[in-house]
C-alpha positions, -999 to 999 in steps of 0.1 A, spaced: -2 1 -2 12 32 -13 7 72 -15 6 83 -52 13 117 -55 14 129 -92 31 161 -109 31 168 -148 25 131 -151 53 121 -130 44 98 -102 61 99 -66 52 76 -39 53 75 -2 51 42 19 40 60 50 11 84 62 23 119 60 6 152 59 6 171 20 32 196 37 56 173 45 52 155 11 63 186 -7 87 193 16 101 160 7 94 165 -30 114 200 -20 83 223 -38 70 250 -25 31 245 -11 23 281 -20 29 269 -57 7 238 -61 -26 229 -54 -36 192 -45 -66 173 -53 -76 144 -37 -109 123 -48 -114 157 -69 -116 177 -41 -89 203 -32 -73 197 -2 -53 216 24 -16 211 33 -24 202 67 -42 168 55 -26 137 64 -20 111 35 -30 78 39 -23 43 20 -43 43 -13 -46 81 -14 -37 92 -50 -32 133 -55 -30 155 -77 -6 182 -76 -13 210 -101 10 241 -104 -4 275 -95 1 302 -126 1 338 -122 10 366 -141 2 404 -148 
């Protein structure tokens, strides 16, 4: 059983439960630059990711 995070068609896996914030730190990604969707719902960085979770990370783009 694993936790799967997808970013731009790349798959990252974790074996132990952790928060979204911890996962982003592990991947060296700034939390303010990504939105996370689990089962079609937006989740916050304090959410705990558990076995069999599939999370899609979406880069936030801004411009002027």
